[in-house]
N, C-alpha and C positions, 0 to 999 in steps of 0.2 A: 504494500500500500504506500503510495507516494504521499508527500506532505500535502499536495494539492487535494488529493482524494480525501485525506484525513480532514482537512479544513472544510471541504464541501459537506462531508457527512456530518461533522460536528455542528456546523452552522444550521444545516437543514434539520438535524435532529433536535437541536435546542429550540429553534423557532417553532417547529411543529409541536414539541412538548409544551411550549408556553401557551398553546391554545387550551386553556383550562375550561373544559366544557361544563363542569359543575358550576363554575362562576358564570359562564356565558348563558347557560340555560336558566339559572336563577334570576339573572338580571333581565334577560329578554322576556321571559314568561311571567315573572312576578315583580320585576322592578326592585329586587332586593339582592344583597350579596350574601351568598350561602355562608361565607366566613364569619358572618355576624350571628349565626344560629348553630344550635346543636354543639358539636365538638369544636366548631370553628375551622374544621378541615375541609378543603375543597376537593373531596374525594367521593368515591362511589358510595361508601357506607353512609356517610353523613348526608349525601344527596337523597338516599332512600329514606333515611330517618326524618329528614326535614321537608322533602318535596313529594314523597310518594313514588310508587312504581312507574307511573306513566312518564313523568318528567325524567326520572332516573334512566329510563330506557334510552333517551336521547344522549344523556351523559355517557352511558355505556358505549353506544355506537360511535360517538365522537372520539372517545379516548381509544377505542379499538382501532378506528380508522387512522388516527394520527400515529399510533405506535406501528401499525402495519406499514404505513407510508414511509416512515423514517427507516425502519429496518429493511424495507425493500430497496431503498436508495443505497443503504450501506452494502447490502448483498450485491447489488448491481455493480458497484464501484470497487469493492474489495473483498467479496466473499465472506466467509465466516467471521474473520476479524472485523470487517466492515459492519456486520450485523451487531457485534458487541459494542463497537464504537458508537453506532447509531443508538443502541439501547442505552448506553451510558448517558448520552446527551439528551435523548428524549425524556429520560427519567429526571435528569437535572432540570430540564425545562418545565416539566410537570411540577417538580418540587419548588422551583424558584422561577415562576413565569415572568418573562420580560414585560408582558402586557398588563400584568396585574400586581405590580408592586413587589414582585419577587416572593409572594406568599401564596403557595399553592397546596397541592395534595402530597401524598406520601409515596407515589410512584408504583404501587402494587399492581394495578391493572395494566398499565403500559409495560411494566416489567413482565407480566404474564404473557402479554401479546408477543413481546420479544422472545420469550422462551419457546413459545409455540413455533415461531418462525426459525428459531435457531436450531433446536433439536427437540423433537416431540418426546423423546425418552426423558430428557432432563425436566421438561415441563410436567410430564406425567408423575414423576417422583415428587416434584414440588407440590403439585396439586393434591396428591394423596395425603401428603403431610398437612397441607392447608386444610383439606376437607376433614381429615381425622381430628385435628386439633379443634376445629370449629364445632364439629359434631359432639365432641366430648365436653367442651368447655363453654361453647357459644361465644368465644372471644375471637372476633375477626382478626384483631391485632396479633394474637398469638399464632394463628395460622399463617398470617402474612410473614411474621418473623421467621418461623420454621421453614417456610417455603424459600425465603431469601437465603437463609443460612445453608440450605441444601445445595444451592446453585454452584458455588465454587467447588464443593466436594464432588458433585456429580460431573462437573466439567473436567476436573482432574482425572476422575476415574475413566471417563469415556474418551478423553482426548490426549491426556498425558502431555499437554502443551502448557508450559509455564506462562506464556503471554496470555493465552485465553483464560487460564485459571486466575491470573492476577487481575484481569479485567472483570471477571465474574466476582472475584472477592471484593473489588472496589464497589461494584453495584450492590452487593449484599450489605456491605458496611453502610452505604448511603441509606438503604431502606431501613436497616436496624436503627441507625441514628435518628431517622425521622419518627421512629416509634419509641423514642426514649421515654417520653411522658407516659405512654401506654405501659411500658415495662415497669415503671415505678408503681402505676396503679395495679398492675397484675400482682406485683410483689406484696402490695397492701391488701389485695383481694377486693379492690374497688373498681376494677375495669368494667365498663358497660358491656352487658351481654346482648348479643344480636337477637332481634325479634323480627318476625315477618310482618308484624303490625307496625305500620308507619304512623308517626305522630303528625306529619305534615305541619311542622312548626311554622314554617314561613307562610304557608297558605293561611293558617289561622291568624297570624299577625296581620297579613294583608286584609283579610276579611274584617277583623276587629277595627282596623284603621278606617275602612270604608264605612262601617256602621257608625263610628264616632263622628264621621264627617257629615252624616245625614241628620 
């Protein structure tokens, strides 16, 4: 991979990652910023909790699309290494979005998209760990952390490539770092448990505001 290829992949990945669809959907459909509600995180779980399934579907599709686009560019220009470079920068963009004051989500969904396109075996192992942890504890954050931690380990096992493993390790560290507050709540037994029942906090706030104005 040439320096030019690296620069193109990095810039495209970061700019695509900066398209935070949780923020975009909340602002376009409700006129509110999702970061002011729920956990304050511009991610899929908080979108579901505060906006409901319908609007979260648009967040899901948008984040999948941006992750797939970034990784596809990386694969086209530099193969497997390009995929991981794109993955790193799309996750960084998602976490620190240029367009939204550098305060975004935790990068789990876009990371999962990258794993699917990088190696389905690595994704499957991460998903099994994620699903098992969430099934047992109902802590989305714990599942996300375990899935992230598995990434460099499985990359090393399947590829035996120190460069790919180092890049996978860097992505895992970034995801775990973004979950540091969740880790402290887990240790205290205070972490929020996932529920299929959405509270639609933002919609209730909008409705209350409209009623107060009449």
